[in-house]
N, C-alpha and C positions, 0 to 999 in steps of 0.2 A: 855759370855752372853748365857742365856738359850733361844734359839730361839722359843721354844714352847710357850713362853709368848707373842709373837707378835700378834696373833689374840686377846688375852685378852687385850693387851694394846690398840689396835685399837678400841675395844668395849668400853674400859674405856674413851677414848677421845671423842667418840660419845655420851656417857652418859653425860659427862661434857658439851658438846656443846648443847645437847637437853634438859638438865635440868631434866632428868628422864629416867627411864628404858623403859617405854612405847614409848616415843618419839624416843629413840635410837633403839628400836626394829623395829619400823616403818621405820626409816631411813635405817637400815641395812637389813630389810626384813627377820627378824628372830623372833622367839617367845620371848616374854618378859621373860619367864622362862630361856631361853638360855642366855639372857643378864645377869640376876641375877646370874646364875650359874657361868658364866665367871668372873664376878666381885668378887664373893665370893672366887673362886679358886685363883684369882690373889692376893687378900688380904691375904689369908691363906699362899700362897707361900712366899709373901714378909714379912709377920708377922706384918703388919700395917693396920690400917683402912684408906681407901682412900676416902670413901664417908660417909656422915652422912645422914641416910635415915629418911624421915617422911612419913606420909600417902599420901601426895600430891606431894612431890618432893624430890630431893636429893641435897646435897651441898658438896663441896669439904672440906675435912679436910686440915690442914696445910700440911700434908705429901702428900695428893692428889694434892694440888695446886703446890707443889714443883715438883712432878712427871710430871704433865701436862705441866709445863713451859719448862721442858727439852724434853718432848716427841714431842711437836708440830713441831719444826724445823726438828727433825729426821724423823717423819712420812711424813712431807712435802717433804723431799728429796726422800723418798721411792716413793711417788706419782709421783715426777718428773721422777724418774728412770723408773717406769711403763709406764708413758706417752711417754718417749723417745723410749721404746721398741715398743709401738703401732705406733709410728711415724717413724719406720724403713723405710729406702728407701725413706725418705721425704714424706711419706703418711701423709697428714694433718688430724690428728685425736687425740682424747684423751680429757682429762679435762683441762680447762684453767680457773684459778681463779684470779680475779682482785679485788682490793680494790679501790672504786671509790666514790668521794664526790657526794652528791645528785644533785647539779646543773649540774655537768658534765654528770651524768647518764641520766638525763632527757633531757638535751640540746644537747649533742654531740652523745650519744650512742642510746638512746631510739628510735629516728626516723629511725634508720638504722639497728636495731637488727634483724628484720625479713629478710632483704636482706642478712645480714651476715650469718644467720643460713641456708638460702637457698644456699648460695655460698659454705659454708663449713659444710655440714651435718654431717661430722664425728667429729666435735668439740662440746663438751659440755661446754658451756660458763657459768660460775657462777660469778655474780657480787655481791660483798658484798658492799652495799651502806652505807657509814659511813662518818661522818664529821672528826673524829679524825685522826691524822696522825699516823698510826700504823706501827710497824716493820713487813714488809711483809714477811721477811724470817722466823721470829718466828711464824707468823700466818699461814704459809704454803701457802702463796699467790705466784703466778707466777710474778705478777707485780702490780703496783698501778698507780693511776692518781691523780695528785694534781697541784695546781698553781706552775708555774716555780720558784717563789720566795721562795717556801717552801721546795725545794728538798735538799737531803743530797748530799754531795760532792762525796761520794763513789758509787753513782748510775749512771747508764747509762740512759740518758734522751732522749726522742723522742718527738718532738713538735706535739701536737694534735689539736691545735686551733690557730687562730690569737690572737693578743693582745686583752685584755678585758678592758673595762672602766666601772666605776660605773655611775649610772644615779640617780640624785636627782629629784623626780617627785611628783606631787600632781594633783588633779583634777582642771580644770579651775574654777569651782565653789568655791573651797577652796581659790584660789588666788583672787577671787572677794571679799571674806570676810576678807582676810589677805594680807599684803604687800608681794610682790614678793621679796625673798632674793636676794640681789646683792653681798653679801660677805658671806662666810661660817659662820662667827660668827653671822650673822643675824638669823641663824637657832636656836640659843639659845632662841629666842623669839617666836618660833613656836612649834606646836604640832607635834612631830616626832614619827614615828612608829619604835621601836627598835627591834633588832634581837639578841636573845640569842642562842649561839651555844651549842652543846651537852656537851662541856667541862665545861659549866657553865658561860663562859665569854660572856658579852654583847658587841657587836661590837661597837667600837668607830669609828665614821665617819672620813675618811681620805681624805684630799684634798691637792693638790699641784699645784702651778702656778709659773713658773720661778724657782727662788731659795727659794720661800716661801712654807713651809709645815705646815699644820694645822691638828691637831687631836682633835676631839670634843667629849665630853660626852654630847650628846643631851638629851632632856627630852621629855616626851609625855605620852599619856594615855594607850599605849599598848606596851608590850614586848612579842614577839612571837618567837616560836622555829622552824618556817618553812617559807621559802621564798614565797611559794604559799599563805600562810595566810597573809603575809605582802602585797603581791600584791592585794589580795582581799580587805584588809582593806584600802589600799590607793585608790583603785577604788571606794570604798564606801564613800570616802570623810572624813575619820578619820583625816588625816593630811598629812605630808610629809614623803616619804620613800626614802631609799637609796638601790637601787637594781642593780644587774648586768644588763648591757645594753641589753643582749639577752632576758630578760624577758618582756621588755616594748615596743619594736618598733611598734607592731601592735596597742597598746593602744594609743601611741603618734600619730601615723599616722591617726587614725580615730578620734582624738580629745578628747578621754576620759581622757588622761593624758597630763600634760604640763611639759616639762623638764626645769630645771633651773640650774644655776651655772655650765653649761657645760664646760666652759673654766677652771674650777677648777678640773675637773675630768680627770686627766691624765691617759692614758692607762698604764696598768701594764702587766707583762708577762702572757701569756695565759696558757692553760692547757698542761701539759706534762705527758706522760707515762714514768714510771721509773722502772728499774729492776736491780738486783745485777750484778755488773760488772764481778763477778767471775763465773757466770753461763753461760753455752753455750746456745745460742739462740735456743729455740725449734721451730719446724716448725709451731705449732699452734699459738705461740706468734708472730712469724714473719708474719703469715697470718693476725692476728688481727691488727698489726701495719700497714701493707700495706693497709688494708681495711679502717682504720679509721684515719690515720695520716693526718696532715695538709699539703696541697699541694699548698696553695695560695701564 
């Protein structure tokens, strides 16, 4: 291996992540001309074109995509090694990168991020907020957070929240104009606000009571890609929504929303933090877990 390529490879991955030379230059705090020169030198050395350039952006060639796929885990391991050096003698410092779904980022982490930063000023915490379940090793992440039912068997998991239930809600005014559903299948006759995930999948509403399990493809006037928008729509009286319970307690308590079918909304595993079992626990990750983990 020609180790002189390492700086160029790091610049290449940054260009790919930022989508252009100027963004990479800003991220790396170097001149755009230095970025361009490094990429050109790398391509000349390898004898292949890695990026297709336009006046506004750059795109990976097939060879560039292949190289990037192999580079991400390797550079992630380098970052871990550098972080471990910074954390010598158990000094809690360095970069900590987590992949977190939006609801967990806003519900579990957001309210306590300031306190965490004040408690551990040496840690630079990066949260990549994303719905999809990515390979955290390939993405160079230290850990991820997901619902317990979604975890891979080869990951170490730490519980970060209590169990979670869904809440089927609408405004009292909506139920004055429409019958209150007494069974999940009654929802098929209602205006339901649906949720589409970034994967393209529209969520099918799931219910369970005793041994009976029901999954419904509901219908309605809105399909939204964000839980906050769903909440705003249901508060506006558009129809019935299915939301995680942590989003609606205040609106239920003050009478703006009415919950129905509560006996059909069985709790499911809460949020867990997961990380590869083959990695040694870094002090920064240990500090994060100890600060945010569920203790109820």
